[in-house]
SENUMAR-127218 format. One line per 4 residues: number of its first residue (from 1); their letters; for each residue x, z, y of N, C-alpha, C. Coordinates in steps of 0.1 Angstrom, whole numbers, padded with zeros to 4 digits. Each point is the difference from the previous one (the first is absolute). Layout:
<rs>
NUM) A) X/Z/Y/X/Z/Y/X/Z/Y  ...
</rs>
This chain:
<rs>
1) MITE) -0214/-0083/0020/0002/0011/-0009/0000/0013/0008  0003/0000/0013/0000/0012/0008/-0013/0007/0000  -0011/-0008/0000/-0014/0006/0000/-0002/0009/-0013  0005/-0006/-0011/-0002/0008/-0013/0009/0013/0000
5) IIEA) 0012/-0001/0007/0008/0012/0000/-0006/0010/0009  -0006/-0004/0011/-0006/0010/0009/-0012/0006/-0007  -0008/-0008/-0007/-0011/0006/-0008/0005/0010/-0010  0011/-0003/-0007/0005/0010/-0010/0004/0012/0007
9) INEG) 0006/0000/0012/0004/0011/0007/-0012/0009/0004  -0010/-0007/0005/-0012/0007/0005/-0008/0007/-0012  0000/-0007/-0012/-0007/0005/-0011/0007/0011/-0008  0014/-0001/0000/0008/0009/-0009/0002/0013/0006
13) CNFL) 0003/0010/-0009/0003/0014/0005/0014/0004/-0004  0005/-0004/-0011/0013/0004/-0005/0009/-0013/-0002  0011/0001/0006/0009/-0012/0001/0014/0003/-0005  0006/-0009/-0007/0014/0000/-0004/0007/-0011/0008
17) ITSH) 0012/0003/0006/0008/-0010/0006/0014/0000/-0007  0005/-0012/-0004/0013/-0001/-0006/0007/-0013/0004  0013/0000/-0003/0007/-0012/0003/0011/-0001/-0011  0010/-0009/0003/0010/-0004/-0010/0011/0010/-0002
21) IRLD) 0007/-0001/-0011/0012/0008/-0002/0011/-0004/0010  0011/0008/0002/0010/-0004/0010/-0007/-0002/0014  -0005/0011/0005/-0008/-0001/0012/0008/-0005/0012  -0007/-0007/0009/0006/-0005/0012/-0009/0004/0012
25) GDAL) 0004/-0003/0012/-0008/0004/0012/-0014/-0006/0001  -0001/-0012/-0005/-0014/-0007/0000/-0009/0007/-0009  0005/0003/-0012/-0009/0007/-0010/-0004/0014/0005  0010/0008/0005/-0003/0013/0004/-0009/0001/0013
29) GSEL) 0004/-0009/0010/-0007/0000/0012/-0015/-0004/-0002  -0002/-0010/-0009/-0013/-0005/-0003/-0009/0011/-0007  0006/0006/-0010/-0006/0011/-0007/-0005/0011/0009  0010/0005/0008/-0003/0012/0008/-0010/-0003/0011
33) ALFL) 0000/-0012/0006/-0009/-0004/0010/-0014/0000/-0006  -0002/-0006/-0012/-0013/-0001/-0006/-0004/0014/-0004  0009/0009/-0005/-0003/0014/-0004/-0006/0007/0013  0006/-0001/0011/-0004/0007/0012/-0014/-0006/0005
37) LLQD) -0002/-0013/-0002/-0013/-0006/0004/-0011/0006/-0009  0002/0000/-0013/-0010/0005/-0009/-0003/0014/0002  0010/0008/0002/-0002/0014/0003/-0008/0002/0013  0003/-0008/0010/-0008/0001/0013/-0015/-0004/-0003
41) LGKR) -0002/-0008/-0010/-0014/-0003/-0003/-0007/0010/-0010  0007/0011/-0003/-0005/0010/-0008/0001/-0002/-0015  0009/-0009/-0004/0001/-0003/-0014/0011/0009/-0006  -0001/0001/-0014/0010/0007/-0007/0010/-0010/-0005
45) VVVY) 0013/0002/0003/0010/-0010/-0002/0013/0006/-0006  0005/-0007/-0010/0013/0003/-0006/0009/-0012/0001  0012/0002/0005/0011/-0010/0000/0009/0003/-0011  0001/-0009/-0010/0009/0002/-0011/0010/-0011/0000
49) NQDT) 0013/0004/-0002/0011/-0010/-0002/0008/0005/-0012  0004/-0009/-0009/0009/0005/-0011/0013/0005/0006  0006/-0006/0010/0013/0004/0005/-0002/0010/0012  0010/0008/0002/-0001/0009/0012/0003/-0008/0012
53) TPEH) -0004/0005/0012/0002/-0007/0012/0014/0000/0005  0006/-0011/0003/0014/-0001/0004/0002/0009/0013  0011/0006/0001/0003/0010/0010/-0003/-0005/0014  0004/-0013/0003/-0002/-0005/0014/-0014/-0004/0004
57) YRFL) -0010/0002/-0010/-0014/-0002/0003/-0008/0013/0000  0006/0011/-0003/-0007/0012/-0001/-0005/0005/0014  0004/-0006/0011/-0004/0004/0013/-0014/-0005/0003  -0005/-0010/-0008/-0013/-0007/0002/-0011/0010/-0001
61) PAAK) -0010/0000/0010/-0011/0009/0000/-0007/0000/-0014  -0002/0012/-0005/-0008/0002/-0013/0008/-0003/-0012  0013/-0003/0001/0009/-0003/-0012/0000/0011/-0009  -0001/0013/0004/0000/0011/-0008/-0012/0001/-0010
65) NIVQ) -0010/-0008/0003/-0012/0000/-0009/0001/-0009/-0012  0011/-0008/-0001/0002/-0009/-0012/0003/0009/-0012  -0006/-0004/-0011/0002/0007/-0013/0006/-0010/-0010  0006/0006/-0011/0006/-0009/-0011/-0008/0001/-0013
69) EPGD) -0013/0005/0001/-0009/0000/-0011/-0014/-0003/0004  -0006/-0011/-0005/-0013/-0004/0005/-0012/0009/-0004  0002/0008/-0010/-0010/0009/-0005/-0010/-0008/-0008  -0012/0006/-0003/-0011/-0006/-0007/-0006/-0012/0007
73) VEQY) 0002/-0012/-0005/-0005/-0012/0007/-0015/-0001/0001  -0007/0008/-0009/-0014/-0001/0000/-0006/0006/0013  0008/0007/0008/-0005/0006/0012/-0001/-0010/0011  0006/-0012/-0001/0001/-0009/0011/-0011/-0011/-0001
77) DVAF) -0006/-0003/0012/-0009/-0011/0001/0007/-0013/0002  0011/0001/0008/0008/-0012/0004/0015/0003/0000  0007/-0010/-0005/0015/0000/0001/0005/-0011/0009  0007/0003/0010/0007/-0010/0008/0014/-0002/-0005
81) VLDC) 0003/-0012/-0004/0014/-0004/-0005/0006/-0009/0011  0009/0006/0007/0006/-0006/0012/0014/-0006/-0002  0002/-0012/0006/0013/-0006/0000/0005/-0003/-0014  -0009/-0003/-0009/0004/-0003/-0014/-0006/-0014/-0004
85) SELT) 0008/-0008/-0005/-0005/-0013/-0005/-0006/0000/-0014  0004/0011/-0007/-0005/0003/-0014/-0003/0015/-0001  -0009/0003/-0009/-0004/0014/-0002/0012/0008/-0006  0008/-0007/-0008/0011/0007/-0007/0010/0005/0010
89) RVGD) 0000/-0005/0012/0010/0004/0010/-0001/0014/0004  -0012/0006/-0003/-0001/0014/0004/0008/0010/-0009  0004/-0006/-0012/0008/0008/-0009/-0007/0004/-0013  0004/0011/-0005/-0004/0004/-0014/-0015/0003/-0001
93) QFAK) -0007/0003/0011/-0014/0004/0000/-0009/-0012/0002  0005/-0012/0000/-0008/-0012/0003/-0013/-0001/-0008  0001/0002/-0013/-0011/-0001/-0009/-0011/0010/0003  0005/0012/0003/-0009/0011/0003/-0008/-0003/0013
97) IGKI) 0008/-0005/0010/-0006/-0003/0013/-0010/-0012/-0001  0004/-0009/-0009/-0009/-0012/-0002/-0014/0003/-0006  -0002/0012/-0004/-0013/0005/-0006/-0009/0005/0011  0005/0002/0012/-0008/0005/0011/-0011/-0010/0003
101) KKLI) -0012/0005/0003/-0012/-0008/0002/0002/-0012/0008  0006/0001/0012/0002/-0011/0009/0014/-0001/0005  0007/-0011/-0002/0013/-0002/0005/0000/-0009/0012  0007/0003/0010/0002/-0008/0012/0014/-0003/0002
105) NIDH) 0004/-0012/0001/0014/-0004/0002/0002/-0006/0014  0009/0006/0008/0003/-0005/0013/0015/-0004/0000  0004/-0012/0002/0013/-0005/-0003/0003/-0013/0008  0013/-0002/0002/0004/-0012/0007/0011/-0008/-0007
109) HISN) 0002/0003/-0013/0010/-0007/-0008/-0005/-0014/-0004  0009/-0010/0001/-0004/-0014/-0004/-0002/-0001/-0015  0006/0009/-0007/-0001/-0001/-0015/-0013/0007/-0005  -0008/0005/0008/-0012/0008/-0004/-0011/-0010/-0005
113) GGFC) -0004/0001/-0013/-0010/-0009/-0005/-0014/0006/0000  -0001/0012/0004/-0013/0007/0001/-0004/0007/-0013  0003/0013/-0001/-0002/0007/-0013/-0013/0008/0001  -0007/0000/0011/-0013/0007/0000/-0010/-0008/0009
117) EVRL) -0013/0003/-0002/-0010/-0008/0007/0000/0002/0015  0001/0013/0004/0000/0003/0015/0014/0000/0005  0003/-0008/0009/0014/-0001/0005/0001/-0007/0013  0010/0004/0007/0004/-0006/0013/0014/-0005/-0001
121) IDAQ) 0002/-0012/-0003/0014/-0006/-0002/0002/-0011/0010  0011/0001/0008/0004/-0010/0009/0015/-0001/0001  0005/-0011/-0006/0014/-0002/-0001/0006/-0003/0013  -0008/-0004/0010/0005/-0003/0013/0001/0013/0009
125) ASST) -0005/0011/-0005/0001/0012/0008/0014/0006/-0001  0005/0006/0010/0014/0005/0000/0002/0012/-0009  -0011/0007/-0003/0001/0012/-0008/-0014/0005/-0004  0000/0009/-0010/-0012/0006/-0003/-0006/0009/0011
129) GELI) 0010/0006/0008/-0004/0008/0011/-0008/-0009/0010  0003/-0012/0002/-0007/-0009/0009/-0014/-0002/-0005  -0002/-0001/-0014/-0013/-0002/-0006/-0009/0013/0002  0007/0012/-0002/-0008/0012/0002/-0004/0001/0015
133) FRLM) 0008/-0004/0009/-0004/-0001/0014/-0012/-0009/0002  0001/-0011/-0007/-0011/-0010/0001/-0013/0006/-0005  0001/0007/-0011/-0012/0007/-0006/-0006/0010/0010  0009/0009/0006/-0004/0010/0009/-0007/-0006/0012
137) SKMS) 0006/-0011/0005/-0006/-0006/0012/-0014/-0005/-0003  -0002/-0005/-0012/-0014/-0005/-0003/-0010/0012/-0002  0006/0012/-0003/-0009/0011/-0002/-0003/0007/0013  0007/-0004/0010/-0002/0007/0014/0001/0015/-0001
141) VKIT) 0010/0005/-0007/0003/0014/-0001/0011/0004/0010  0001/0013/0002/0011/0004/0009/0013/0000/-0007  0009/-0007/0006/0014/-0001/-0005/0008/0010/0007  0003/0012/-0006/0006/0011/0006/0015/-0002/0001
145) KDIS) 0007/0009/0007/0015/-0001/0002/0007/0000/-0014  -0005/0009/-0009/0007/0001/-0013/-0002/-0013/-0008  -0013/-0005/0000/-0002/-0013/-0006/0009/-0011/0006  0000/0000/0013/0008/-0011/0007/0015/0001/-0004
149) TNLY) 0005/0012/-0001/0014/0002/-0004/0003/-0005/-0014  -0009/0002/-0009/0002/-0005/-0014/-0001/-0015/-0001  -0010/-0006/0007/-0001/-0014/0000/0011/-0007/0007  0005/0006/0011/0011/-0006/0007/0012/0000/-0009
153) AAIL) 0003/0011/-0007/0011/0001/-0009/-0001/-0011/-0011  -0012/-0002/-0005/-0002/-0010/-0011/0003/-0014/0005  -0005/-0004/0012/0003/-0013/0005/0015/-0001/0004  0005/0010/0006/0014/0000/0005/0010/-0003/-0012
157) TDTG) -0002/0007/-0011/0009/-0001/-0011/-0001/-0013/-0008  -0012/-0005/-0002/-0002/-0012/-0007/0003/-0013/0008  0002/0002/0013/0004/-0012/0008/0015/0002/0003  0007/0010/-0006/0014/0002/0002/0003/0003/0015
161) GFRY) -0009/0009/0006/0002/0004/0014/-0004/-0012/0009  -0010/-0008/-0005/-0006/-0011/0008/0011/-0011/0001  0008/-0002/-0011/0010/-0010/0000/-0003/-0011/-0010  -0007/0002/-0011/-0003/-0009/-0011/-0010/-0011/0005
165) SNTN) 0000/-0010/-0009/-0009/-0012/0004/-0015/0004/-0001  -0003/0011/-0007/-0014/0005/0000/-0005/0007/0012  0009/0001/0010/-0004/0006/0013/-0008/-0010/0007  -0013/0000/-0003/-0010/-0009/0006/-0007/0006/0012
169) QEAL) -0008/-0008/0006/-0008/0004/0012/-0009/0012/-0003  -0006/0000/-0012/-0009/0011/-0003/0007/0013/-0002  0012/-0001/-0006/0008/0012/-0002/0004/0006/0013  0005/-0008/0010/0004/0005/0013/-0012/0005/0008
173) RAAG) -0011/-0007/-0002/-0013/0005/0007/-0004/0014/-0005  0000/0001/-0014/-0003/0013/-0006/0009/0011/0005  0013/-0003/0000/0010/0010/0004/-0002/0004/0015  -0004/-0009/0008/-0003/0003/0014/-0012/0010/0001
177) VLVE) -0010/-0003/-0008/-0012/0009/0001/0004/0014/-0006  0008/0000/-0010/0004/0013/-0006/0008/0008/0010  0009/-0006/0007/0008/0007/0011/-0010/0005/0010  -0009/-0008/0004/-0010/0005/0010/-0008/0012/-0005
181) KGAD) -0002/0001/-0013/-0007/0011/-0006/0008/0012/-0004  0013/-0001/0004/0009/0012/-0002/0012/-0001/-0008  0002/-0011/-0007/0013/-0002/-0008/0012/-0001/0009  0010/0007/-0003/0012/0001/0008/0011/-0008/-0007
185) PQWI) 0003/-0013/0005/0009/-0009/-0007/0014/0006/-0001  0005/0007/0010/0014/0005/-0001/0001/0011/-0010  -0010/0010/0000/0001/0011/-0009/-0002/-0005/-0014  -0009/-0009/-0003/-0002/-0006/-0013/0013/-0007/-0005
189) SENI) 0006/-0008/0008/0012/-0008/-0003/0011/0010/-0003  0002/0010/0008/0011/0010/-0002/-0001/0007/-0013  -0013/0004/-0004/-0002/0007/-0013/0003/-0010/-0012  -0004/-0012/0002/0002/-0009/-0012/0014/-0006/-0001
193) YESD) 0006/-0004/0012/0012/-0008/-0001/0013/0008/0005  -0002/0012/0006/0011/0007/0005/0000/0015/-0004  -0003/0002/-0013/0000/0014/-0005/0006/0000/-0014  0010/-0009/-0002/0006/-0001/-0014/0009/0012/-0003
197) PPAK) -0002/0006/-0012/0009/0011/-0005/0014/-0005/-0003  0010/0008/0000/0014/-0004/-0003/0001/-0007/-0013  -0008/0004/-0010/0001/-0006/-0013/-0003/-0015/0000  -0009/-0004/0009/-0003/-0015/0001/0012/-0007/0005
201) LKLL) 0007/0005/0010/0011/-0007/0006/0012/-0001/-0010  0001/0011/-0008/0011/0000/-0010/-0004/-0011/-0011  -0012/-0001/-0003/-0005/-0010/-0010/0003/-0014/0006  -0004/-0002/0013/0002/-0013/0006/0015/-0004/0000
205) ARAM) 0009/0010/0003/0014/-0003/0000/0005/-0005/-0014  -0006/0006/-0011/0004/-0005/-0013/-0006/-0013/-0003  -0013/-0003/0004/-0006/-0012/-0002/0007/-0012/0007  0005/0003/0012/0007/-0010/0008/0012/-0005/-0007
209) ETLS) 0006/0008/-0009/0011/-0005/-0008/-0003/-0011/-0009  -0013/-0002/-0003/-0005/-0011/-0009/-0005/-0012/0007  0001/0001/0014/-0005/-0011/0008/0005/-0014/-0005  -0009/-0009/-0003/0004/-0014/-0004/-0007/-0010/0010
213) LDLK) 0008/-0009/0005/-0006/-0010/0009/0004/-0014/-0005  -0009/-0008/-0004/0002/-0013/-0004/-0006/-0010/0011  0009/-0004/0009/-0005/-0008/0011/-0005/-0014/-0004  0006/-0005/-0012/-0004/-0013/-0005/-0014/0001/-0005
217) MKIG) -0003/0010/-0008/-0014/0002/-0006/-0009/0007/0010  0006/0006/0011/-0007/0007/0010/-0007/0012/-0005  0007/0007/-0010/-0005/0012/-0006/0009/0012/0003  -0005/0011/0003/0007/0013/0002/-0006/0010/-0009
221) SLVV) 0008/0010/-0004/-0005/0010/-0009/0008/0013/0001  -0007/0011/-0004/0006/0013/-0002/-0005/0006/-0013  0008/0009/-0006/-0004/0006/-0013/0001/0015/0002  -0010/0006/-0005/-0001/0015/-0001/-0001/0004/-0015
225) TRKM) 0009/0007/-0005/0000/0005/-0014/-0005/0014/-0001  -0003/0004/-0012/-0004/0014/-0002/0012/0010/0003  0012/-0005/-0004/0012/0008/0003/0002/0003/0015  -0003/-0010/0008/0001/0002/0015/-0010/0010/0004
229) LQET) -0012/0000/-0005/-0010/0009/0004/0004/0014/-0004  0005/0002/-0012/0004/0013/-0005/0012/0005/0008  0009/-0008/0003/0013/0005/0007/-0002/0003/0015  -0010/-0006/0006/-0003/0002/0014/-0011/0010/0002
233) GASM) -0007/0003/-0010/-0012/0010/0001/-0012/-0007/0007  0000/-0013/-0001/-0011/-0008/0007/-0011/-0002/-0011  -0011/-0005/0005/-0012/-0003/-0008/-0003/-0015/0002  -0009/-0005/-0009/-0004/-0014/0001/-0006/-0003/0014
237) DHTD) -0007/0010/0006/-0006/-0002/0013/0010/-0003/0011  0012/0004/-0002/0011/-0002/0010/0005/-0014/0000  -0004/-0008/-0009/0004/-0015/0000/-0009/-0008/0010  -0010/0007/0006/-0009/-0007/0009/0008/-0006/0011
241) GFVD) -0002/-0013/0002/0007/-0007/0011/0013/-0007/-0003  0005/0004/-0012/0013/-0006/-0004/-0001/-0015/-0001  -0011/-0005/-0005/-0001/-0015/-0003/0001/-0008/0013  -0003/0006/0011/0000/-0007/0013/0014/-0003/0005
245) IPRA) 0010/0008/-0005/0014/-0001/0005/0006/-0014/-0003  0000/-0005/-0012/0006/-0013/-0002/-0008/-0011/0007  -0013/0001/0002/-0008/-0010/0006/0004/-0001/0015  0006/0011/0006/0004/-0001/0014/0012/-0008/0003
249) VQGI) 0007/-0005/-0011/0012/-0007/0002/-0003/-0015/0003  0007/-0006/0010/-0002/-0013/0003/0002/-0010/-0011  -0009/-0009/-0003/0001/-0009/-0011/-0006/0004/-0013  -0004/0013/-0001/-0007/0005/-0012/-0015/-0001/0002
253) EISV) -0006/-0007/-0010/-0015/-0002/0001/-0007/0009/-0010  0006/0004/-0011/-0006/0008/-0011/0009/0012/-0002  -0007/0012/0000/0008/0012/-0002/-0007/0007/-0012  0009/0006/-0009/-0005/0007/-0012/0007/0014/-0001
257) LYTQ) -0009/0010/-0003/0006/0013/-0003/-0003/0003/-0014  0010/0001/-0008/-0001/0003/-0014/0001/0016/-0002  -0011/0006/-0004/0001/0015/-0002/-0002/0003/-0015  0009/0006/-0006/0000/0003/-0014/-0010/0011/-0003
261) LNNN) -0009/-0003/-0009/-0011/0010/-0005/0005/0007/-0012  0006/-0007/-0009/0006/0006/-0012/0011/-0009/-0005  0005/0003/-0011/0012/-0007/-0005/-0001/-0016/-0001  -0013/-0004/-0002/-0002/-0014/-0002/-0011/-0006/0008
265) CFKL) -0002/0006/0012/-0011/-0005/0008/0003/0002/0015  -0003/-0010/0008/0002/0001/0015/-0013/-0004/0007  -0002/0008/0011/-0011/-0004/0009/0006/-0009/0010  -0006/-0012/0003/0005/-0009/0010/-0009/-0001/0012
269) SLRS) 0005/0004/0012/-0007/-0002/0012/0006/-0012/0007  -0009/-0010/0003/0004/-0012/0006/-0006/-0002/0014  0009/-0005/0009/-0004/-0003/0014/0005/-0014/0003  -0007/-0007/0010/0004/-0013/0004/-0003/-0003/0014
273) KGKV) 0007/-0010/0006/-0003/-0004/0013/-0008/-0013/0000  -0008/-0002/0011/-0007/-0012/0002/-0010/-0003/-0011  0000/-0012/-0005/-0010/-0004/-0010/0005/0001/-0014  0011/0006/-0002/0005/0002/-0014/-0009/0010/-0008
277) NVEK) -0006/-0005/-0010/-0010/0008/-0007/0006/0007/-0012  0003/0013/0002/0006/0008/-0010/-0011/0006/-0010  -0013/-0002/0004/-0010/0005/-0009/0000/-0009/-0012  0003/-0013/0001/0001/-0009/-0012/0011/0005/-0009
281) IAAK) 0011/0005/0005/0011/0005/-0008/-0004/0012/-0008  -0007/0010/0008/-0005/0012/-0007/-0010/-0003/-0011  -0008/-0010/0003/-0011/-0004/-0010/0006/-0005/-0013  0012/-0006/0001/0006/-0005/-0013/0003/0012/-0009
285) FGGG) 0002/0012/0005/0004/0011/-0008/-0011/0011/0000  -0013/-0005/0002/-0011/0009/-0001/-0003/0009/0012  0006/-0003/0011/-0002/0008/0012/-0009/-0008/0010  0001/0004/0013/-0008/-0006/0010/0003/0005/0013
289) GHIN) -0009/-0003/0010/0002/0005/0013/-0005/-0010/0011  0009/-0003/0009/-0003/-0009/0011/0011/-0011/0001  -0002/-0009/0009/0009/-0011/0001/0014/0005/0003  0001/0009/0010/0013/0005/0004/0004/0014/-0005
293) AAAC) -0008/0006/-0008/0003/0013/-0006/-0007/0001/-0014  0008/0002/-0010/-0006/0001/-0014/0009/0009/-0008  -0005/0003/-0012/0008/0008/-0009/-0004/-0003/-0015  0009/0004/-0009/-0002/-0002/-0014/0010/0009/-0008
297) RVEG) -0002/0001/-0013/0009/0007/-0008/0005/-0009/-0011  0013/0001/-0002/0007/-0009/-0010/0009/0008/-0009  -0001/-0003/-0013/0008/0007/-0010/0013/-0008/-0002  0011/0008/-0003/0013/-0006/-0002/0010/0007/0008
301) DIES) 0013/-0004/-0002/0011/0005/0008/0000/-0007/0013  0007/0006/0010/-0001/-0005/0014/0005/-0014/0001  0011/-0004/-0007/0005/-0013/0002/-0009/-0011/-0006  -0006/0003/-0011/-0010/-0010/-0006/-0012/-0001/0009
305) IKLK) -0004/0011/0006/-0012/-0001/0009/0003/-0008/0013  0012/0002/0005/0004/-0007/0012/0000/-0015/-0003  0005/-0004/-0012/0000/-0014/-0004/-0014/-0006/-0001  -0010/0008/-0005/-0014/-0004/-0001/-0005/-0002/0014
309) IREA) 0003/0008/0009/-0005/-0001/0014/0006/-0012/0007  0013/-0003/-0002/0006/-0012/0005/-0007/-0012/-0005  -0003/-0001/-0013/-0007/-0011/-0006/-0014/-0002/0007  -0007/0012/0002/-0013/-0001/0006/0001/-0005/0014
313) VKEL) 0010/0004/0007/0002/-0004/0014/0003/-0015/0000  0007/-0005/-0009/0003/-0015/-0001/-0013/-0007/-0002  -0008/0005/-0009/-0013/-0007/-0002/-0009/0000/0012  0001/0012/0007/-0008/0001/0013/0004/-0010/0010
</rs>
């Protein structure tokens, strides 16, 4: 499929790049690296995301070019949909974007069934950033310092700082090349992991009051409510990384972060150690992701949702 993608790039003039709601480092780094590449090739490019860029990713080169309105879709020859297992993941504009002449999906989620003809999907890849790197390597184009910074950030964040099980040989090899081409590991890591605003720490303190550890079931969890967000002045973006805290406890194999979206709905972020497949749990509730990292949305009050998750873990 890489050949078809390269042909589409060579033949197209106007491109749209988009990714999923609730943006993460892989989505943004992949988008911005591809944006810079296409610009260097003399293409007209728009990066559209429904959500605004989280504060700790705004340092990424070209992040200021991201817009929250795709404009008239008839102007685009090609739309790249990155890091999405389904077109609906781009948000409210999915139907509009689906009408663009040619859709190209680049993704690494195990739950991706293939929603368009031209696609590069590899569930064994560490990240979508790794796949963008693979594409650029095949194209024999110049990988600039700015492109390297974005791709390194994409791979770094989706491997959990090169700690998760998806930290494979290809990911490390790509990271090495990107550093050689100008990516600064310390500067990137400091911006992503060591630049938290006070509101995030206040929110974490409140969330830690809900810490639950069930060593028999090997489940740990945290809860973030809308009231906590309001009282601390924090945003949903500030919950990034919270789900990893219970997983760091000895004896815990599954970690869940319950984030309240409205009175009767929670977003569940799931993480696991080893070969425990939380993607199967997320899939039971209409979600998806990877073996060790997945997400879903569940309606109900927090206690009933926790019971449902316990039952799903027992089945697993």
